[in-house]
N, C-alpha and C positions, 0 to 999 in steps of 0.2 A: 204717465209713466204706464205701460202697457205690460201685463201679466197674463200669461198662457195656461191654461188648465188642459190636461191632455188627458183622456180616457181613453189607456188602449183594451182592445177587445182582441185577446187572442182566440177569435174565431170568426165566421162571418153568420150571417142567417137574417131571413127577412122578418122576423119577428123581433129582433133586437134593433135592426136600422129603423122600425116603426117607434120602438120604443124613444130611441135618441132623437129622430126627428122629432115625434111629436113633443119629446120635451121643449126642444127649442123651437118649435112654434108655438106652443101654449105659453112659454116663457116670455114671447114677443122679441125673438132674437132674431139676428139675420142671418141665415145658413150660406155657408160656401163650401163649395165644394174642392177637393185638391186632387185633380188627376185622378178619379176614381174610374174605375172600367166600364161602369154602367153609361154615366151622363155626368155634365158639369151641373145639371140641377137635379139632384135624386129625388124621386118624389116618394112620398110615404110607403108606398108597396115596391121600392127596389131593394132587392137583394144582391148581397156580394158575395162573390166566388173567394175572396182572399180576405185576410185581416183589416179590419179597420178601425179608425180611432176619433174620436171626437172633443176637439179642443174649445174652449170658451175663451174669447179674448175681453181683458177688462183694463179697466182705469181706478187707478185710487191716487189718492194725494200724499198719502205717506209713506213712510222710508219703507223701501224693499228689506229683505233678510238676503235670501240666498235660494238657489234651485235645492230642492228638496222633494223627496219622494212621500206618496200618500196613498193608500189604498180603500177603495170602495166607499169614496166622500159622496159622491151623486148618485151612485147605483151599489147600495149596498147588498143589494141580493147577487150581484154579479162576484162571486168569491175568487174569479180569475181575474179579476181587471186589474190594472193598476195605473194610480193617477199620478203622472208627472206634473210638479208645479213648479214654475219659477216667480220667487216673491213670497210675501208673507202668509204663513200658513194658517194664522188667524182668520177668522171671519169678522169684518169690521162692514159697518153700515155706510161706509163712505166708499165701499167698493162698487163699481157699477159695471154690469156686465154689456160688453158692446157687440159681440157677435158670436155665434155656433161656426164650427168650421170641421168639415170631414176631410180626412186624411185617409191615404191609404197606408198602411205600415211599411209599404215596398218604397214610399217615400219618407220614412222617418229616416233621421241620421243614424250611422251607427253608434254615435255616443249614446244616443237615447236609447235602441235595441240593450246596448250592454248595460245601462243602467236597469234596465228590466231583470235580464239574466244575472247582475248581481245582488238583486233583491232576493231571489229564488235562491242563490248560493248560500248568503248569509242566513236564510232562514233555515237550511241543512245544518250549516257550520253551527249556529247558535244552541240549535237541538241536540249536539252533541257534548255540549258543555254541561257543568253539574250545575248551573241557575237555571231556574223555571220561572219564564218570563209570565208576566200578567197584564192584562188590559191596564193601562196609568189612567185610571178614573181622575179627574182633576174635579174637588170639592170645595166650593165656596168656604166652606164651614172652616177649612183646613189652611185656606189661602190668606195667611197674615199678613196686614199690611207693615207691619215692623218687621226688620229684618230677623231672621231665623233660619240656622240650617239644622236645628234639632227637630228630630221626627220623633218623637216621645209621645204622640198622643193616638196617632190613629194607626189601625189595623187593617184596613184595607188598600193602603196607598200611601203614597208620599204626603209631604206637607210643606208648609212656607216655602222657602224659595228653591228646594229640588221638587217641587212640585210642578213648577214651571218648565221643567228639562224633558228632553225626548224620552230618554233613558234614565233608567235610577238603578243603580246595582247596589242592594243592600240598605238598610236602614237600621234605625236605634232598635226599633220593635224586633226586628229578627236577630239583633245582639243580645237582648233580653228575652229571646226565645217565645215571644208572645205570638210570632210567625214565624213558619221555616225560615231559617236564617239564610237558606239558597234562593230566596224570593228576588225576583229582579222585577221592575215596570217598564213597560214601552210596547211599542209594537215594532217587531224585527223584519219586518217587511219595509220598514223607512229608515231610510239612509239621517241617521241622528245628525242635528246640529249640536246639541248640547247633553253632555253625558253628567251626571251626578252619581259619583263612586263612593260610599262609605267605605272609610279607612280602610276598615280590616278586609275590604275585597278588594284593595289595590291590585297587589300582586296575582289575585284571580282574576281579575278584570283583563290584566295583561296577558297572562296565559292562557284565557279561554275566549274571552272576547273581542280585544283587539285583532287576534289574527284573523277574524271573521270580517273586519272592513276592509275594503279595497285601498289600494294605495292613493288613489284618486278621491276618496273620500275627505271631508272636512270638518272637525268638531272642535268644539269647547269642552274642555274637561273641568270638573270642578268637585274636589274633595272636601269632606268633612263629617258632620254628625258624628264624632267620635273625639274622645282625648287623645287619643295618639297623635304626636305630631310628624309633621311631613319636611322634607324625606328623610331626617335621621332618625328619629322617634325616640326622643328625649324623655318622654313621661317615664317615671323609673318603677312604674306598677307594671310596666307589659315587658317581655322579653319575647327576643326573636325566636322561631325556629322553624327550621328549614323544611316542613312539610306542606305538600302541594295540595291544592284543592281536590285533585283527582284521587289522592291518596285514601285508603281508608281511615276514619276517625277525624279527618279535618273538621268538619264541620261540628264536631262534638263538642259540648260544652267545656271550657276549661275552668280551673281553679278561680281564676280572675272574673268568670261571667261571661268571657266572650270567646270567639272562635282562635286559631292559632293566628299571630301575627307573624305576617310573612313575606313583606314587603324587601326587596332587595334595592339597594341604592344603584347599582348597576342598570336596573329598571329605570329606576328615576332619572340617570342619565341616557337611556337610550330615547326616552320621551323627549329631552330637550331637543333631539334631532330627530323628531319623527314628523314628517311635512304633515301628517293627517291630524294632530294635535296641534291646532294653531294657537291655543294659549291655555294655559293652566292656572286656575283660582285655586289657592289652598289655603282653608283653614287651620291654625297652630302651625304657621310656617316658620320653620326652626331654622333656615340657612339662610344668608342673602343669596338673590339670585337675579339672572339677567332680566329686566322689567318689560321688554319686548316679548318675552314669551311665558313669562310667570308673574304673577301677581297675589299679595293674601287679599283674602276675604274674611270678614268677621264671623264670630258664631252666632251674635246676635244673642237674642233671648232665647229662654228655655220655655215653651209653652205650658210645660208641666207646673211652672211654679206661677201662672197669673192667669186671671179670670180671660174667658176668650172675647169677652167683650172690651177689654182693653189692649189683645192682640190685633184686634181688628180697628183700632184708633186710626183716624187721619190725623193729619199734620196738624189742622185746627182743633182738633180734639184734645191734643197734646199740649198745645199753647194754650187753650182753655183752660184746662185741668191744673196745670203748675204755672199760671201766672199771678198766684195771690203771694208768693214769695219772692221778690227779689233777691239776686244773691248777695246783694251789697247790704240787704237787711237782715240777713243770717246771720249768728254766731260764727265767729272765726275760728272754728272747728273742725277735727277730721272727724268724721265716721267709722269706724272698722266693723263689719257685720261679717266676713268672711268664716267659713264652717270649716272647722279643722278635724282632720281624721289620723288615724294612725300611718305611720311610715314616713320614708323620708320625702316623696313629693311633695310634702305638707310642711316642711322645714321653714319655706320664705314665710309663711302664714303664720307659723307659732310664733316664732322670731319674731314678726310685726307687731303680732297682738301684744308679746312681751315689752314692748318699746313703747307702746301706747298706753299700758296701764302702770309704767314706771317713768323714764324720762319724758313722755310726750303726756303725762296725764291730765295737766292743765288745759291743755286744748285738743284732746283726744276722747272719742266716747267709745267703748267697747262693748258695753253692756249688750244682751241677746235681743236681737232685731224680730220684729214679725215676720211674717211670710205671707206670700200673696201680694193682694194689689196694696195691701198696708205696708208694705216694706217699701214701697215706691214714697207712700208718704211720709215715712219716716227720713227717709235719707235725704227728703226735700227739704227736711228743717235746717241742712249743715251748708256748709259751702265747699266741703270737700269729703270724697269718699275714697277710703284707700282701698284700692283694687290688688289685692297680692292675687298670683295665679294660683289655680287649683291644679285640676287636672288639664292637661296639656299646658299650655304655654300662654294662648291668649287671654287675659283676663276677665272673659265674658263670663255669664251675663251682667254681672256688677256693672262695669263700666260703661255697656250700654244702658243700664237701667239710672247709672247715674245722670247720665248725657239729656237722656230724656225728661227728668225732674228738674232739670236745669240746675245739676250741682256738678262741681268739677271732679273727675276721676285722678287720681294719682296711681301711676302704672309703672313698672318697670322696664326698661327697653327690651325688645325683643325682636328677631330679624323680620317678621311682619308687622312691625307697628306702624308702618306707613297707612293702616286702615284707619287711622286717627289722625293722617294729614287734613288740616282746615276744621279740625275739631278743638274745642277748647279744654285739652288733656294736658297736665302735669305731669312730663317723661322724668324717669328718675335713673340712675345708673342700675341701683339694685335697691331692694327693699328687704329689709328697712334700712330706711336711708338716715345720715345725718344732716342731710340739706332741710328734712322736714321740720323745720324751725318756724316758730310765732312769724318771724320776720319774713321768712321767705313766704310763707302763706299771705301776709297781707299783700307782698310787689305778687305773688302770683296772681290774686282776687283781682287788684287793681288792673293788671294787664290785660285780663280775660273778660272782665266782668262785660265790655262792650258785645262780647257774643251771645248773650245772654239777652240782649234787648232788639227790639224790632224786625227790621230783615233780617238781620245775621240770625238773630234767635230763629227764625224760620228756615234757614239756608241750613244752620246744625241739623234741626228736626228733621228735615228733609235728606240728608244723607245718612237717617239713620233706618229709613225705610228699604223695603224689598225693593220697591221699583228702581230706587237709586242705585242699589246693586246687581240688578237684573240689567239695566240698563248698560252698565259697564260690560256684563258679559256680553250683550248684543255688540255693543260697539267694538269689540277684540275680535269679532270675526266680520265686521263690514266688510273687510276686505274680500269677503265671498260675494258680496251683494254686487260687485260689478263684473263678476262674473256672466255671461251670456249664454242663453240655452239657444240651442239649433231649432227648438220645435215651432219657434214663431217666425213668420218671414219678416 
């Protein structure tokens, strides 16, 4: 597969030409001209009286992503340069540069020129928004291998799965006011393929950022890092307020600790018909949706509750750490560990704990559980973990913790529960449930035991990792990989 990098220099000049051609020559690349006014084989001393461009032709074996825009990748000193890229934006060792090619911008397609113009217009539009973009600095220390959308540790950028996105609008650290709440991350000169929006900021994204993106642009939208559910918002702690981000006081801290929640259902419906949004991944999905446009995505773990060593565990690490206690050798009991707070949002947990301590007391344990990595050791002693939802509607991080330790989570059905498809989970209609009998526990464990052994156990753990869910994001946009660019002959 061929990939073309095109560096557009919106000015001519002999010095730049020397730098460009010297770069090609020192890199051992074949230099090819493209109808330049000087000659078909420009020398290092050539000077162009019109705009010029440089492209690099690559070959690579891995899968392409799509056409995107980057800035100043090869010549960071040239602040006015724009790099148009077809293919994966990541740097890989299996990419081989085949040749350099000089172009005249007069010969570059109108579509490519429009992409350059769009970049400038986008920048000006986003400057008028209430958000303040910063560079997105990816940090391996916060690139958890186990799935997590919760950005609860890092103050200078996103973490977990959101860190892999091109743009990140809002984080939990902003919600807590440990950083300015209007902080966003990403290079606004680039056409984003993936955008993560913290749920509090969904309407603000729609009002102030989405209008800055051209109708020809395409991206995948991911929402999460918040207990508020989408699109209906069912968490009883939060109420809708129609205030806009542009109005005075929007970013003021509210009694619930967050900013005003103002996402409108009409906005959601408009997104379903917006051709720019290729797919939407939703944490705490509270309404059944057309799977061709919308998919649930799990909360995953909360990094603030576990050691960083565990968060960086590989599949093999997990398999080794929890291999000593096969599920069939554990007590046929349920463990209840959910934290209970005041208010109606926690009713399910209160009622479930009461049943655990009365009706199910012979096969249910509700004593205080340790925190941190010791919590994982504790729940790995039992066959089942009751995972009643707390904030939001997805019963994570408990359900994820149970699956990692080889314990079967028991959860109540919800519209986004397809995130657990193919995983050894017991789904009940409601919690507490009359179906939680000792007889059914035995039946469920017998039915699911094979998923905790051998290859199937490995496949289960693989589905709990960030790579698995990020690949789903990429696959949802693969139709973009078939788009062709007119940059290459």
